[in-house]
PDB file of N, CA, C and O in Angstrom, chain B, residues numbered from 101:
ATOM      1  N   UNK B 101     -62.016  45.245  20.256  1.00  0.00           N
ATOM      2  CA  UNK B 101     -60.691  45.528  20.446  1.00  0.00           C
ATOM      3  C   UNK B 101     -60.503  47.098  20.740  1.00  0.00           C
ATOM      4  O   UNK B 101     -60.960  47.911  19.937  1.00  0.00           O
ATOM      5  N   UNK B 102     -59.959  47.434  21.672  1.00  0.00           N
ATOM      6  CA  UNK B 102     -60.012  48.917  22.011  1.00  0.00           C
ATOM      7  C   UNK B 102     -58.653  49.532  21.291  1.00  0.00           C
ATOM      8  O   UNK B 102     -57.763  48.905  20.715  1.00  0.00           O
ATOM      9  N   UNK B 103     -58.748  50.634  21.457  1.00  0.00           N
ATOM     10  CA  UNK B 103     -57.513  51.384  20.730  1.00  0.00           C
ATOM     11  C   UNK B 103     -56.368  51.119  21.480  1.00  0.00           C
ATOM     12  O   UNK B 103     -55.345  50.964  20.812  1.00  0.00           O
ATOM     13  N   UNK B 104     -56.265  51.024  22.713  1.00  0.00           N
ATOM     14  CA  UNK B 104     -55.088  50.802  23.454  1.00  0.00           C
ATOM     15  C   UNK B 104     -54.643  49.124  23.123  1.00  0.00           C
ATOM     16  O   UNK B 104     -53.476  48.731  23.088  1.00  0.00           O
ATOM     17  N   UNK B 105     -55.574  48.463  22.947  1.00  0.00           N
ATOM     18  CA  UNK B 105     -54.982  46.861  22.603  1.00  0.00           C
ATOM     19  C   UNK B 105     -54.489  47.095  21.265  1.00  0.00           C
ATOM     20  O   UNK B 105     -53.410  46.565  21.002  1.00  0.00           O
ATOM     21  N   UNK B 106     -55.068  47.797  20.342  1.00  0.00           N
ATOM     22  CA  UNK B 106     -54.350  47.904  18.947  1.00  0.00           C
ATOM     23  C   UNK B 106     -52.972  48.503  19.096  1.00  0.00           C
ATOM     24  O   UNK B 106     -52.037  47.964  18.502  1.00  0.00           O
ATOM     25  N   UNK B 107     -52.784  49.504  19.792  1.00  0.00           N
ATOM     26  CA  UNK B 107     -51.579  50.229  19.934  1.00  0.00           C
ATOM     27  C   UNK B 107     -50.330  49.423  20.607  1.00  0.00           C
ATOM     28  O   UNK B 107     -49.138  49.566  20.335  1.00  0.00           O
ATOM     29  N   UNK B 108     -50.966  48.464  21.637  1.00  0.00           N
ATOM     30  CA  UNK B 108     -49.984  47.533  22.021  1.00  0.00           C
ATOM     31  C   UNK B 108     -49.480  46.348  21.161  1.00  0.00           C
ATOM     32  O   UNK B 108     -48.332  45.909  21.085  1.00  0.00           O
ATOM     33  N   UNK B 109     -50.457  45.986  20.613  1.00  0.00           N
ATOM     34  CA  UNK B 109     -50.390  44.869  19.286  1.00  0.00           C
ATOM     35  C   UNK B 109     -49.372  45.441  18.304  1.00  0.00           C
ATOM     36  O   UNK B 109     -48.528  44.655  17.874  1.00  0.00           O
ATOM     37  N   UNK B 110     -49.344  46.713  17.893  1.00  0.00           N
ATOM     38  CA  UNK B 110     -48.551  47.546  17.027  1.00  0.00           C
ATOM     39  C   UNK B 110     -47.152  47.661  17.541  1.00  0.00           C
ATOM     40  O   UNK B 110     -46.211  47.395  16.794  1.00  0.00           O
ATOM     41  N   UNK B 111     -46.973  48.024  18.720  1.00  0.00           N
ATOM     42  CA  UNK B 111     -45.637  48.028  19.395  1.00  0.00           C
ATOM     43  C   UNK B 111     -45.106  46.903  19.468  1.00  0.00           C
ATOM     44  O   UNK B 111     -43.916  46.841  19.159  1.00  0.00           O
ATOM     45  N   UNK B 112     -45.804  45.668  19.894  1.00  0.00           N
ATOM     46  CA  UNK B 112     -45.300  44.375  19.887  1.00  0.00           C
ATOM     47  C   UNK B 112     -44.647  43.771  18.527  1.00  0.00           C
ATOM     48  O   UNK B 112     -43.585  43.162  18.398  1.00  0.00           O
ATOM     49  N   UNK B 113     -45.407  44.053  17.764  1.00  0.00           N
ATOM     50  CA  UNK B 113     -44.995  43.703  16.218  1.00  0.00           C
ATOM     51  C   UNK B 113     -43.522  44.669  15.831  1.00  0.00           C
ATOM     52  O   UNK B 113     -42.514  44.106  15.404  1.00  0.00           O
ATOM     53  N   UNK B 114     -43.567  45.777  15.994  1.00  0.00           N
ATOM     54  CA  UNK B 114     -42.297  46.525  15.719  1.00  0.00           C
ATOM     55  C   UNK B 114     -41.224  46.111  16.552  1.00  0.00           C
ATOM     56  O   UNK B 114     -40.178  45.896  15.941  1.00  0.00           O
ATOM     57  N   UNK B 115     -41.192  45.911  18.004  1.00  0.00           N
ATOM     58  CA  UNK B 115     -40.238  45.614  18.664  1.00  0.00           C
ATOM     59  C   UNK B 115     -39.631  44.054  18.349  1.00  0.00           C
ATOM     60  O   UNK B 115     -38.438  43.752  18.332  1.00  0.00           O
ATOM     61  N   UNK B 116     -40.663  43.244  18.130  1.00  0.00           N
ATOM     62  CA  UNK B 116     -40.129  41.851  17.868  1.00  0.00           C
ATOM     63  C   UNK B 116     -39.593  41.813  16.382  1.00  0.00           C
ATOM     64  O   UNK B 116     -38.766  40.939  16.122  1.00  0.00           O
ATOM     65  N   UNK B 117     -40.008  42.723  15.336  1.00  0.00           N
ATOM     66  CA  UNK B 117     -39.300  42.523  14.024  1.00  0.00           C
ATOM     67  C   UNK B 117     -37.921  43.194  14.238  1.00  0.00           C
ATOM     68  O   UNK B 117     -36.942  42.821  13.592  1.00  0.00           O
ATOM     69  N   UNK B 118     -37.855  44.221  15.183  1.00  0.00           N
ATOM     70  CA  UNK B 118     -36.557  45.056  15.187  1.00  0.00           C
ATOM     71  C   UNK B 118     -35.568  43.847  16.012  1.00  0.00           C
ATOM     72  O   UNK B 118     -34.391  43.655  15.708  1.00  0.00           O
ATOM     73  N   UNK B 119     -36.066  43.328  16.758  1.00  0.00           N
ATOM     74  CA  UNK B 119     -35.082  42.218  17.354  1.00  0.00           C
ATOM     75  C   UNK B 119     -34.862  41.260  16.634  1.00  0.00           C
ATOM     76  O   UNK B 119     -33.774  40.716  16.827  1.00  0.00           O
ATOM     77  N   UNK B 120     -35.747  40.681  15.564  1.00  0.00           N
ATOM     78  CA  UNK B 120     -35.265  39.773  14.560  1.00  0.00           C
ATOM     79  C   UNK B 120     -34.182  40.435  13.674  1.00  0.00           C
ATOM     80  O   UNK B 120     -33.141  39.833  13.414  1.00  0.00           O
ATOM     81  N   UNK B 121     -34.402  41.498  13.281  1.00  0.00           N
ATOM     82  CA  UNK B 121     -33.461  42.095  12.299  1.00  0.00           C
ATOM     83  C   UNK B 121     -31.981  42.294  13.119  1.00  0.00           C
ATOM     84  O   UNK B 121     -30.955  41.982  12.515  1.00  0.00           O
ATOM     85  N   UNK B 122     -31.908  42.748  14.311  1.00  0.00           N
ATOM     86  CA  UNK B 122     -30.641  42.565  14.963  1.00  0.00           C
ATOM     87  C   UNK B 122     -30.058  41.286  15.325  1.00  0.00           C
ATOM     88  O   UNK B 122     -28.840  41.171  15.454  1.00  0.00           O
ATOM     89  N   UNK B 123     -30.985  40.169  15.521  1.00  0.00           N
ATOM     90  CA  UNK B 123     -30.185  38.825  15.782  1.00  0.00           C
ATOM     91  C   UNK B 123     -29.834  38.379  14.293  1.00  0.00           C
ATOM     92  O   UNK B 123     -28.790  37.743  14.145  1.00  0.00           O
ATOM     93  N   UNK B 124     -30.657  38.674  13.126  1.00  0.00           N
ATOM     94  CA  UNK B 124     -30.122  38.122  11.962  1.00  0.00           C
ATOM     95  C   UNK B 124     -28.773  38.914  11.562  1.00  0.00           C
ATOM     96  O   UNK B 124     -27.850  38.306  11.019  1.00  0.00           O
ATOM     97  N   UNK B 125     -28.693  40.292  11.851  1.00  0.00           N
ATOM     98  CA  UNK B 125     -27.392  41.050  11.370  1.00  0.00           C
ATOM     99  C   UNK B 125     -26.131  40.416  12.299  1.00  0.00           C
ATOM    100  O   UNK B 125     -25.037  40.239  11.764  1.00  0.00           O
ATOM    101  N   UNK B 126     -26.336  40.102  13.649  1.00  0.00           N
ATOM    102  CA  UNK B 126     -25.326  39.616  14.337  1.00  0.00           C
ATOM    103  C   UNK B 126     -24.987  38.265  13.919  1.00  0.00           C
ATOM    104  O   UNK B 126     -23.795  37.965  13.984  1.00  0.00           O
ATOM    105  N   UNK B 127     -25.909  37.293  13.454  1.00  0.00           N
ATOM    106  CA  UNK B 127     -25.402  36.081  13.045  1.00  0.00           C
ATOM    107  C   UNK B 127     -24.586  36.112  11.697  1.00  0.00           C
ATOM    108  O   UNK B 127     -23.585  35.422  11.499  1.00  0.00           O
ATOM    109  N   UNK B 128     -25.144  37.012  10.779  1.00  0.00           N
ATOM    110  CA  UNK B 128     -24.391  37.112   9.650  1.00  0.00           C
ATOM    111  C   UNK B 128     -23.087  37.606   9.867  1.00  0.00           C
ATOM    112  O   UNK B 128     -22.167  37.027   9.289  1.00  0.00           O
ATOM    113  N   UNK B 129     -22.838  38.578  10.600  1.00  0.00           N
ATOM    114  CA  UNK B 129     -21.400  39.065  10.929  1.00  0.00           C
ATOM    115  C   UNK B 129     -20.616  38.022  11.568  1.00  0.00           C
ATOM    116  O   UNK B 129     -19.403  37.966  11.365  1.00  0.00           O
ATOM    117  N   UNK B 130     -21.216  37.184  12.331  1.00  0.00           N
ATOM    118  CA  UNK B 130     -20.298  36.186  13.091  1.00  0.00           C
ATOM    119  C   UNK B 130     -19.970  35.044  12.106  1.00  0.00           C
ATOM    120  O   UNK B 130     -18.951  34.375  12.276  1.00  0.00           O
ATOM    121  N   UNK B 131     -20.805  34.810  11.089  1.00  0.00           N
ATOM    122  CA  UNK B 131     -20.604  33.745  10.248  1.00  0.00           C
ATOM    123  C   UNK B 131     -19.568  33.996   9.145  1.00  0.00           C
ATOM    124  O   UNK B 131     -19.183  33.029   8.489  1.00  0.00           O
ATOM    125  N   UNK B 132     -19.119  35.144   8.908  1.00  0.00           N
ATOM    126  CA  UNK B 132     -18.137  35.720   8.122  1.00  0.00           C
ATOM    127  C   UNK B 132     -16.863  35.182   8.524  1.00  0.00           C
ATOM    128  O   UNK B 132     -16.057  34.686   7.737  1.00  0.00           O
ATOM    129  N   UNK B 133     -16.691  35.298   9.842  1.00  0.00           N
ATOM    130  CA  UNK B 133     -15.376  34.903  10.344  1.00  0.00           C
ATOM    131  C   UNK B 133     -14.412  36.049  10.610  1.00  0.00           C
ATOM    132  O   UNK B 133     -14.663  37.175  10.180  1.00  0.00           O
ATOM    133  N   UNK B 134     -13.291  35.780  11.325  1.00  0.00           N
ATOM    134  CA  UNK B 134     -12.364  36.935  11.919  1.00  0.00           C
ATOM    135  C   UNK B 134     -11.730  37.513  10.756  1.00  0.00           C
ATOM    136  O   UNK B 134     -11.436  38.708  10.740  1.00  0.00           O
ATOM    137  N   UNK B 135     -11.521  36.810   9.868  1.00  0.00           N
ATOM    138  CA  UNK B 135     -10.547  37.303   8.533  1.00  0.00           C
ATOM    139  C   UNK B 135     -11.243  38.156   7.556  1.00  0.00           C
ATOM    140  O   UNK B 135     -10.608  38.968   6.883  1.00  0.00           O
ATOM    141  N   UNK B 136     -12.608  38.001   7.438  1.00  0.00           N
ATOM    142  CA  UNK B 136     -13.101  38.459   6.192  1.00  0.00           C
ATOM    143  C   UNK B 136     -13.739  39.958   6.751  1.00  0.00           C
ATOM    144  O   UNK B 136     -14.823  40.020   7.332  1.00  0.00           O
ATOM    145  N   UNK B 137     -13.028  40.934   6.521  1.00  0.00           N
ATOM    146  CA  UNK B 137     -13.300  42.269   6.954  1.00  0.00           C
ATOM    147  C   UNK B 137     -13.862  43.101   5.863  1.00  0.00           C
ATOM    148  O   UNK B 137     -14.596  42.757   4.936  1.00  0.00           O
ATOM    149  N   UNK B 138     -13.431  44.123   6.122  1.00  0.00           N
ATOM    150  CA  UNK B 138     -13.759  45.240   4.695  1.00  0.00           C
ATOM    151  C   UNK B 138     -12.992  45.075   3.491  1.00  0.00           C
ATOM    152  O   UNK B 138     -13.506  45.353   2.408  1.00  0.00           O
ATOM    153  N   UNK B 139     -11.840  44.660   3.569  1.00  0.00           N
ATOM    154  CA  UNK B 139     -11.255  44.414   2.542  1.00  0.00           C
ATOM    155  C   UNK B 139     -11.523  43.013   1.630  1.00  0.00           C
ATOM    156  O   UNK B 139     -10.571  42.615   0.958  1.00  0.00           O
ATOM    157  N   UNK B 140     -12.441  42.465   1.599  1.00  0.00           N
ATOM    158  CA  UNK B 140     -12.554  41.019   1.028  1.00  0.00           C
ATOM    159  C   UNK B 140     -12.968  41.186  -0.472  1.00  0.00           C
ATOM    160  O   UNK B 140     -13.129  40.193  -1.183  1.00  0.00           O
ATOM    161  N   UNK B 141     -13.124  42.357  -0.902  1.00  0.00           N
ATOM    162  CA  UNK B 141     -13.543  42.514  -2.222  1.00  0.00           C
ATOM    163  C   UNK B 141     -14.991  42.535  -2.510  1.00  0.00           C
ATOM    164  O   UNK B 141     -15.346  42.982  -3.601  1.00  0.00           O
ATOM    165  N   UNK B 142     -15.812  42.137  -1.725  1.00  0.00           N
ATOM    166  CA  UNK B 142     -17.272  42.186  -1.921  1.00  0.00           C
ATOM    167  C   UNK B 142     -17.982  43.443  -1.179  1.00  0.00           C
ATOM    168  O   UNK B 142     -17.834  43.723   0.011  1.00  0.00           O
ATOM    169  N   UNK B 143     -18.739  44.109  -2.067  1.00  0.00           N
ATOM    170  CA  UNK B 143     -19.331  45.291  -1.794  1.00  0.00           C
ATOM    171  C   UNK B 143     -20.928  44.991  -1.525  1.00  0.00           C
ATOM    172  O   UNK B 143     -21.443  43.970  -1.979  1.00  0.00           O
ATOM    173  N   UNK B 144     -21.517  45.746  -0.921  1.00  0.00           N
ATOM    174  CA  UNK B 144     -23.040  45.605  -0.635  1.00  0.00           C
ATOM    175  C   UNK B 144     -23.765  46.159  -2.004  1.00  0.00           C
ATOM    176  O   UNK B 144     -23.195  46.683  -2.961  1.00  0.00           O
ATOM    177  N   UNK B 145     -24.868  45.961  -1.879  1.00  0.00           N
ATOM    178  CA  UNK B 145     -25.814  46.517  -3.036  1.00  0.00           C
ATOM    179  C   UNK B 145     -25.750  48.062  -3.281  1.00  0.00           C
ATOM    180  O   UNK B 145     -25.852  48.599  -4.384  1.00  0.00           O
ATOM    181  N   UNK B 146     -25.559  48.712  -2.046  1.00  0.00           N
ATOM    182  CA  UNK B 146     -25.404  50.106  -1.840  1.00  0.00           C
ATOM    183  C   UNK B 146     -24.129  50.637  -2.133  1.00  0.00           C
ATOM    184  O   UNK B 146     -24.055  51.865  -2.158  1.00  0.00           O
ATOM    185  N   UNK B 147     -22.900  49.845  -2.406  1.00  0.00           N
ATOM    186  CA  UNK B 147     -21.779  50.436  -2.563  1.00  0.00           C
ATOM    187  C   UNK B 147     -21.293  50.217  -4.206  1.00  0.00           C
ATOM    188  O   UNK B 147     -20.111  50.046  -4.504  1.00  0.00           O
ATOM    189  N   UNK B 148     -22.056  50.242  -4.897  1.00  0.00           N
ATOM    190  CA  UNK B 148     -21.532  50.019  -6.415  1.00  0.00           C
ATOM    191  C   UNK B 148     -20.711  50.874  -7.085  1.00  0.00           C
ATOM    192  O   UNK B 148     -20.629  52.051  -6.735  1.00  0.00           O
ATOM    193  N   UNK B 149     -20.033  50.391  -8.093  1.00  0.00           N
ATOM    194  CA  UNK B 149     -19.268  51.558  -8.752  1.00  0.00           C
ATOM    195  C   UNK B 149     -20.373  52.127  -9.829  1.00  0.00           C
ATOM    196  O   UNK B 149     -20.812  51.563 -10.830  1.00  0.00           O
ATOM    197  N   UNK B 150     -20.626  53.200  -9.392  1.00  0.00           N
ATOM    198  CA  UNK B 150     -21.837  53.835 -10.000  1.00  0.00           C
ATOM    199  C   UNK B 150     -21.349  54.317 -11.546  1.00  0.00           C
ATOM    200  O   UNK B 150     -22.141  54.280 -12.488  1.00  0.00           O
ATOM    201  N   UNK B 151     -20.069  54.735 -11.682  1.00  0.00           N
ATOM    202  CA  UNK B 151     -19.547  55.225 -12.828  1.00  0.00           C
ATOM    203  C   UNK B 151     -19.505  53.934 -14.048  1.00  0.00           C
ATOM    204  O   UNK B 151     -19.412  54.158 -15.254  1.00  0.00           O
ATOM    205  N   UNK B 152     -19.582  52.748 -13.511  1.00  0.00           N
ATOM    206  CA  UNK B 152     -19.759  51.541 -14.510  1.00  0.00           C
ATOM    207  C   UNK B 152     -21.120  51.609 -15.210  1.00  0.00           C
ATOM    208  O   UNK B 152     -21.239  51.197 -16.364  1.00  0.00           O
ATOM    209  N   UNK B 153     -22.209  52.155 -14.484  1.00  0.00           N
ATOM    210  CA  UNK B 153     -23.554  52.349 -15.047  1.00  0.00           C
ATOM    211  C   UNK B 153     -23.554  53.243 -16.302  1.00  0.00           C
ATOM    212  O   UNK B 153     -24.415  53.090 -17.168  1.00  0.00           O
ATOM    213  N   UNK B 154     -22.501  54.259 -16.410  1.00  0.00           N
ATOM    214  CA  UNK B 154     -22.665  55.432 -17.416  1.00  0.00           C
ATOM    215  C   UNK B 154     -21.668  55.013 -18.642  1.00  0.00           C
ATOM    216  O   UNK B 154     -21.746  55.678 -19.675  1.00  0.00           O
ATOM    217  N   UNK B 155     -20.827  54.044 -18.576  1.00  0.00           N
ATOM    218  CA  UNK B 155     -20.082  53.768 -19.702  1.00  0.00           C
ATOM    219  C   UNK B 155     -20.856  53.093 -20.829  1.00  0.00           C
ATOM    220  O   UNK B 155     -21.877  52.433 -20.635  1.00  0.00           O
ATOM    221  N   UNK B 156     -20.229  53.332 -22.165  1.00  0.00           N
ATOM    222  CA  UNK B 156     -20.812  53.019 -23.334  1.00  0.00           C
ATOM    223  C   UNK B 156     -20.360  51.548 -23.372  1.00  0.00           C
ATOM    224  O   UNK B 156     -19.280  51.144 -22.943  1.00  0.00           O
ATOM    225  N   UNK B 157     -21.291  50.824 -23.921  1.00  0.00           N
ATOM    226  CA  UNK B 157     -21.134  49.304 -24.286  1.00  0.00           C
ATOM    227  C   UNK B 157     -20.642  48.851 -25.743  1.00  0.00           C
ATOM    228  O   UNK B 157     -20.525  47.655 -26.011  1.00  0.00           O
TER     229      UNK B 157
END
Protein backbone atom coordinates (compact mmCIF):
# COMPACT_ATOMS: atom_id res chain seq x y z
CA UNK A 1 0.00 0.00 0.00
CA UNK A 2 1.55 3.26 -1.08
CA UNK A 3 1.42 6.59 0.71
CA UNK A 4 -1.17 8.01 -1.69
CA UNK A 5 -3.45 5.01 -1.09
CA UNK A 6 -3.21 5.53 2.65
CA UNK A 7 -3.95 9.25 2.30
CA UNK A 8 -6.99 8.46 0.13
CA UNK A 9 -8.24 5.95 2.70
CA UNK A 10 -7.86 8.45 5.56
CA UNK A 11 -9.71 11.12 3.56
CA UNK A 12 -12.54 8.73 2.79
CA UNK A 13 -12.88 7.80 6.47
CA UNK A 14 -12.90 11.46 7.57
CA UNK A 15 -15.47 12.48 4.96
CA UNK A 16 -17.77 9.54 5.67
CA UNK A 17 -17.69 10.12 9.42
CA UNK A 18 -18.43 13.83 8.89
CA UNK A 19 -21.37 12.92 6.69
CA UNK A 20 -22.70 10.49 9.29
CA UNK A 21 -22.46 13.15 12.02
CA UNK A 22 -24.35 15.67 9.87
CA UNK A 23 -27.10 13.18 9.06
CA UNK A 24 -27.50 12.19 12.72
CA UNK A 25 -27.72 15.84 13.81
CA UNK A 26 -30.32 16.53 11.11
CA UNK A 27 -32.43 13.53 12.11
CA UNK A 28 -32.27 14.47 15.80
CA UNK A 29 -33.33 18.05 15.09
CA UNK A 30 -36.25 16.89 12.92
CA UNK A 31 -37.42 14.36 15.54
CA UNK A 32 -37.90 17.04 18.21
CA UNK A 33 -40.76 18.56 16.24
CA UNK A 34 -41.71 22.12 15.40
CA UNK A 35 -42.78 23.17 18.91
CA UNK A 36 -39.68 22.06 20.80
CA UNK A 37 -37.37 25.00 20.48
CA UNK A 38 -34.83 26.57 22.77
CA UNK A 39 -37.31 27.17 25.58
CA UNK A 40 -38.23 23.58 26.32
CA UNK A 41 -36.34 23.57 29.62
CA UNK A 42 -33.75 21.00 28.64
CA UNK A 43 -30.16 22.07 28.28
CA UNK A 44 -27.29 20.16 26.78
CA UNK A 45 -24.45 18.77 28.84
CA UNK A 46 -22.36 21.86 28.00
CA UNK A 47 -24.97 24.34 29.28
CA UNK A 48 -25.21 23.32 32.89
CA UNK A 49 -25.89 25.66 35.78
CA UNK A 50 -22.28 25.67 36.90
CA UNK A 51 -22.99 27.58 40.11
CA UNK A 52 -24.91 24.54 41.37
CA UNK A 53 -21.62 22.64 41.53
CA UNK A 54 -20.18 25.08 44.06
CA UNK A 55 -22.98 25.23 46.63
CA UNK A 56 -22.67 23.47 49.97
CA UNK A 57 -24.69 20.36 50.60
